[in-house]
N, C-alpha and C positions, 0 to 999 in steps of 0.2 A: 739332465738335471732338473730336479724337481724345487719347487719354491714351498717354502713353509709359510703358512700362514701367520702374519704378525698380529698380535692382541694389543689393543689398546685399553686396556683395563683401568676404570677409574676408582682409584683408591678412596673409596668412599670413607673410611673411617679414619685415613690418614690426613687428607686434604679435600674435603668434598666440593670445594668451589672451584679448583684448580681446572682450568679449560673450560670456563663458564663465559661464554661469550654468545653475542647474537648470532643466532642461525644454528645452533647446536638443539638438536631433538633431545627432549625430556618427556616426561610422563606428566601429566597432570590428572590428579586425584579428586572427581567431581564431588560436590555435595549431593546430598540424596535428592533434593529438588531440582537440580540439574541433569540429573539421569532420567526423569520421567518421561520427557519427550524427545530423546535422544535415540531410541530403538525402533525397531519396526512396529508401526501400529500402537505407540505409545507405552510398549513395554520399556521397562527401565534397562538402561544399559550402564553397568558399574564400571569402573576405571579398571586400568589405567586408560588415559586417552593420549593420544599423540599430540606433542605441543612442541611450537617452535619458539625459542627464546628470541624477543625482538629487542629487548632493551635490558641492561644489567645495572640495577641501581640507578639513581638520579641525583645530582645534587640539591634538586628543588624538593626531594622527598624528605620528610622530617624524620631525624632519627627515632627509631623504634626500640625502646630500651629493652621490651621483652624479648628480642631478637638478638640470638648470640651473635649473629654479623650481618647487620644491615644490608651488605653487599649481597645477600642472599636473595633479596628481593628483585623480582623480575617482572617485566612484561610478557605475555605469553599470546602466540595465536594457536588456540586449540583446536584440532581437527576433529569435527564432529564424527561420531561413529556411523551415522546414517545421513546419506545426503538429504539436506532438506528440501521442499518443494522449489520448483521454478520462481525466482523474485526472492527468495530468502539466502542470506549469507551462509555459506557453509562452513566458516571459521567462527569461533567466539574469540571474542578479544578480552583478556584479562590483566587488569593493570596490579601492579605491587603484589604480586604471589609469593608467599615465604616458602623457603625450601624446609624440608622435613626428612630427616635419615631414613623414617619409616612411613609407610603410605598413610596419609591423614587427609581428609577431606578439606578443599580448598587451598592444598600444599602441591609443589612440585618435588619431583624425586628423579634420580638418575635412572634411566632402564637398567633393566637386569638381564641378564644373559639365560 
């Protein structure tokens, strides 16, 4: 008996925030200044960077009228591409990161296959 591989595609265009919960892996697209010290010997390391969602929205966050869906704001633990020197945190923590359907600096997107 052969097993078929189940696919868990995220229907980005239909309902992009379905399945969004703490613990999900997403992509973070860094700003240019964030990439400067993330690579070997100071070489820029463009995104995407792997990130873990730690919080989805919060009642204390003010409504953001320019966002289509304020629930799309998340807190992320972003895994840095290169290991930092001993004594430095290997994870960058970002608060209130908005969702973007296309890669944009300072935003998160779903990973693509």
